[in-house]
C-alpha positions in Angstrom: 243.9 44.9 134.6 243.8 44.2 138.4 244.9 41.9 140.9 242.9 40.9 144.3 244.9 41.1 147.4 243.8 40.9 151.0 243.5 44.5 152.8 246.2 43.6 155.5 248.8 43.2 152.4 248.2 47.0 151.3 250.8 49.5 152.3 251.1 53.3 152.1 252.2 54.5 148.6 251.0 51.7 146.8 247.6 51.6 144.8 244.1 50.3 145.3 240.6 50.6 143.4 238.1 52.4 145.3 234.7 52.9 143.5 236.1 51.8 140.2 239.1 54.6 140.6 242.8 53.7 140.8 244.0 55.5 143.8 247.2 55.8 145.7 247.2 54.9 149.5 248.1 58.0 151.7 247.3 56.4 155.3 246.5 52.9 156.7 245.2 52.6 160.3 244.5 49.2 161.9 242.5 48.6 165.2 243.3 45.3 167.2 240.7 42.5 167.1 238.0 43.1 169.9 236.1 40.5 172.1 233.6 39.9 169.2 235.2 41.1 165.9 238.0 41.0 163.7 240.7 43.6 163.3 239.6 46.7 161.1 241.5 48.7 158.9 240.8 52.3 157.7 242.3 53.2 154.4 242.3 56.8 153.2 243.3 57.3 149.5 243.5 59.9 146.7 242.2 59.1 143.1 244.9 58.8 140.7 243.0 60.5 137.8 240.5 62.7 139.7 242.3 63.8 142.9 239.3 62.7 145.0 239.9 61.7 148.6 238.0 58.7 149.6 238.2 56.3 152.6 237.3 52.7 152.9 236.7 50.9 156.1 236.5 47.2 156.6 238.1 43.8 158.1 241.7 43.4 157.2 240.8 39.8 156.1 238.6 41.4 153.3 239.7 41.5 149.6 240.8 44.7 147.7 241.5 45.1 144.1 245.1 46.4 143.2 245.2 48.0 139.6 248.1 47.3 137.4 249.8 51.1 137.0 252.3 51.4 134.5 254.6 54.5 134.0 255.6 55.0 130.3 257.7 57.5 128.4 256.6 59.4 125.6 258.0 62.1 123.0 256.3 65.3 122.7 255.0 65.7 119.1 253.0 69.1 119.3 251.7 71.1 122.2 248.9 73.8 121.7 246.5 75.2 124.2 246.1 72.5 126.9 246.3 69.5 124.6 249.6 67.7 124.0 250.1 65.2 121.1 252.4 62.3 122.5 254.2 59.6 120.9 254.8 56.4 123.2 258.5 55.4 123.1 257.7 51.7 123.6 255.1 50.8 120.6 255.3 54.3 118.9 251.8 54.7 118.8 250.3 58.3 119.2 247.6 60.0 121.4 246.4 63.1 122.8 246.3 64.1 126.6 245.1 67.0 128.6 247.7 69.0 130.3 247.3 70.1 133.8 247.7 73.8 134.5 251.0 73.1 136.6 252.7 71.4 133.9 252.3 73.7 130.9 255.5 75.7 131.4 257.6 72.5 131.5 256.6 70.7 128.4 258.5 71.4 125.3 258.0 69.9 121.7 260.6 67.0 120.9 261.3 66.4 124.7 260.5 63.0 126.5 258.0 62.9 129.2 256.6 60.3 131.6 252.8 59.5 131.5 250.9 57.0 133.7 248.3 54.5 132.7 245.9 52.3 134.5 242.4 50.6 133.9 242.4 52.3 130.5 243.0 56.1 131.7 245.9 57.9 131.0 247.6 61.2 132.6 250.9 63.0 132.6 253.0 62.8 135.4 256.1 65.0 135.6 258.0 64.0 139.0 
């Protein structure tokens, strides 16, 4: 799911869709309008699921899409190798997710963890 907003309404730390990938905004720089043009914005982002850096440049009056990003909790049912089986604490559905290398020592069976979901994609997020 996504919502359409104007570029001038975007803020650092919020989300935007770039190249069909939900991204978190790292920096925004805006230029003043010139003699023959409108104000421009340069937005630097990092992909939420692929960690790729991207940039978009355009008028501040352009439209951009903002993804609906949800942070949910789940209980760890089993953990083996680099895959964890989780049960969502809201609707009790079960699913599997890959575990990033930096989180492997922090995940234990029976504990609750947080995960992020946006545009049909999910990832573990232990902050």
